[in-house]
C-alpha positions in Angstrom: 18.0 -13.8 -2.3 14.7 -13.4 -0.3 12.8 -16.1 -2.5 10.3 -18.3 -0.7 11.9 -21.6 -0.3 8.9 -23.9 0.5 5.6 -24.7 -1.0 3.9 -23.7 2.4 5.8 -20.3 2.3 4.6 -19.9 -1.3 0.9 -20.5 -0.5 0.9 -18.4 2.7 2.4 -15.6 0.5 -0.4 -16.0 -1.8 -3.0 -15.7 0.8 -1.4 -12.5 2.1 -1.3 -11.3 -1.5 -5.1 -11.9 -1.7 -6.0 -10.4 1.7 -5.6 -6.9 1.0 -9.2 -6.6 0.1 -10.0 -7.7 3.8 -9.2 -4.5 5.5 -11.1 -2.9 8.1 -11.6 0.8 7.1 -12.6 3.7 9.0 -13.9 6.8 7.3 -14.0 10.1 8.9 -14.1 13.7 7.6 -12.0 16.8 8.1 -13.0 20.3 7.5 -10.6 22.2 5.1 -9.5 25.9 5.8 -11.4 26.6 2.6 -14.6 25.5 4.3 -14.8 22.2 2.3 -14.9 18.8 3.6 -12.4 16.0 2.9 -13.1 12.4 3.5 -10.2 10.5 5.2 -10.0 6.7 5.1 -8.0 5.0 7.7 -7.1 1.4 8.0 -7.5 -0.1 11.2 -6.6 -3.6 10.6 -7.3 -6.8 8.7 -10.5 -8.7 9.1 -8.8 -11.7 10.6 -12.1 -13.9 10.3 -12.1 -13.3 6.5 -8.5 -13.6 6.3 -8.4 -17.0 8.2 -11.2 -18.3 6.1 -9.5 -17.4 2.9 -6.4 -19.3 4.2 -8.5 -22.3 5.0 -10.1 -22.2 1.6 -6.7 -22.0 0.1 -5.4 -24.9 2.3 -2.8 -23.1 4.1 -4.1 -21.9 7.5 -1.2 -23.6 9.2 1.2 -22.4 12.0 3.3 -20.4 9.6 0.3 -18.4 8.5 -1.0 -17.9 11.9 2.4 -16.9 13.2 2.9 -14.3 10.4 -0.5 -12.9 10.4 -0.1 -10.1 13.0 3.0 -9.1 11.6 1.7 -8.9 8.1 -1.4 -7.0 9.3 0.8 -4.3 11.0 2.8 -3.7 7.5 -0.4 -3.8 5.4 -2.1 -1.3 7.7 0.9 1.1 7.9 1.4 1.0 4.2 -2.3 1.6 3.3 -2.3 4.6 5.7 0.8 6.1 4.3 -0.4 5.7 0.7 -4.0 6.9 1.4 -3.3 9.3 4.3 
């Protein structure tokens, strides 16, 4: 169940697995009620240029990858912000 069935699918998944380090992060600060300051990291998206270059280097920048990129970006950003927010 939910196994990747094609070599292309496996390669695309590997690119997305490696792409987590290509996040665009905004850093802001919030003043705490105690008077201190807390830094807040907010993911704004994936660096598409870097992720596409990674896919090209891994020979899998085909249509499947390009079709999935916006959907995967939304999931990665949501999960990052839930975990780090």
